[in-house]
N, C-alpha and C positions, 0 to 999 in steps of 0.2 A: 048820523053816524060818528061827528065830531072825536071825542079821543076814542071813543067803542070802537073795536074789533069786528070787522065785518062777522056773522056767523059763519059763514065756510070757512075764513080764517081760525077762528075760535077752535072748529071741528077739527082741523089739519094739525094746528098746536097741542089740542088733544090728544091726537091719535101717535104724535111725537111724543109726547108724556106719556103714553102706552107703551109704546117700541122702547124708547129709553129705560122703563123700570124692567121691562121683560129682559130684556140686554143685561142687565143689571143683575137680577136675580136668576137666569142662568149662568153667568159669572159667576157668583157667589157658590152655587153649586158643583161648578166647573174645580173653582180654587179647593171644592173640599176633598174633589177625587184626584186629584193630578197628582204625583209623587217627584215629578223633578222641579227640583228649586225654581231653574230659571224658567221651566214655562208657568210654576206656581206665582214666579214676581212679575212676568209677563200681566196674567192673567188678572191680578190683585191691580195694577197700572190701568187694564183696560176697565175693571170694575170701577175705579175711580172718575176715571173722564165719561164715563157712562152718569156715575151720582152728579158729575158736575155738571153736563151738560142737563140731566133733567130739572138740575134746578134753576139753571140759568131761564130755562125756558117758562118754567113755572112762577120765577120772580117776575118776568116779563110779562106772564099773565096777569097777576096778582098787579101790578103796578098800572094795569088797564080796565080794572074790575070799575065796576060801579061804586062810587060810595056811598 
């Protein structure tokens, strides 16, 4: 196994990626239909957080990918 991630962990991390992507997409939609400026700003903040988490997990997976 060395530097490779166990298959079960890899599948779990892939599930995290899928969940963050879905969360981001939902927040993107909500940001287009919300009219309250404060709520819209909060939604956009959550959207950026989801995007950041997605790329952190993605980068982690890439760093453990076979060359």
